[in-house]
C-alpha positions in Angstrom: -1.5 11.2 -0.1 0.8 9.3 2.8 0.5 5.9 3.2 1.5 6.2 6.9 -1.4 9.3 7.3 -4.1 6.4 5.8 -2.7 4.4 8.2 -3.3 6.6 11.3 -7.0 7.4 9.7 -7.5 3.4 9.5 -5.9 2.7 13.0 -8.1 5.1 14.0 -11.3 5.1 13.0 -11.5 1.1 13.0 -10.7 1.1 16.6 -7.9 -1.1 16.1 -6.6 -0.5 20.1 -3.7 -2.8 19.9 -2.2 -1.2 16.6 0.7 1.6 16.4 0.0 3.2 13.2 3.5 4.2 13.0 4.6 0.3 13.1 2.0 -0.8 10.4 3.6 -2.3 7.2 2.5 -0.4 4.4 2.9 -3.3 1.8 0.9 -5.8 3.9 -2.0 -7.0 2.3 -4.8 -5.3 4.3 -7.2 -8.8 4.1 -6.0 -11.9 4.9 -2.6 -10.8 6.1 -1.2 -7.3 7.7 -4.1 -5.9 9.1 -6.2 -9.0 8.5 -9.3 -6.7 8.0 -12.6 -8.0 6.6 -14.9 -6.9 4.4 -17.4 -5.0 6.9 -14.3 -3.1 7.4 -13.7 -2.5 3.4 -16.9 -0.4 4.1 -15.9 1.5 6.9 -12.7 2.2 5.3 -15.0 3.3 2.4 -16.9 5.4 4.3 -14.0 7.0 6.4 -12.4 8.1 3.1 -15.1 9.2 1.4 -16.3 11.5 4.4 -12.5 12.7 4.6 -11.5 13.0 1.3 -14.7 13.3 -1.1 -13.1 10.2 -3.0 -16.4 7.5 -3.3 -14.9 3.6 -3.4 -17.4 1.8 -5.0 -18.3 -1.7 -3.9 -18.2 -2.8 -7.7 -15.1 -1.5 -8.9 -13.5 -4.1 -10.8 -10.2 -2.8 -9.5 -11.1 -3.1 -5.9 -8.9 -6.1 -5.6 -5.7 -3.6 -6.6 -6.8 -0.7 -4.9 -7.1 -2.1 -1.7 -4.0 -4.3 -1.9 -2.5 -2.5 0.8 -2.3 0.7 2.7 0.3 2.2 0.2 -1.9 1.2 -3.1 -4.9 2.4 -1.3 -3.3 5.7 -0.7 -1.9 6.0 -4.3 -5.3 5.8 -5.5 -6.9 8.0 -3.4 -3.8 10.5 -4.3 -4.4 10.1 -8.0 -8.2 10.4 -7.8 -7.6 13.9 -6.2 -5.3 15.3 -8.4 -7.5 13.8 -11.4 -10.6 16.0 -9.4 -8.4 19.3 -9.6 
């Protein structure tokens, strides 16, 4: 799971028209900085990831702050989850 591919998926899925996915800082915070997303965006990202990769991200997961810290951390979580499902 590439964080850069995830950036493209998020930019497309959230219709971030003024954002070039190739220029997104993969380590920047998703919320309150970086892409400056909000909780509704988090839900939309979760739905996009579930549809694309079959990975469920639960709203009550105690690790969500770490998982959604950046695109890099989110990509790593998806990759680990997919590897564990094999």
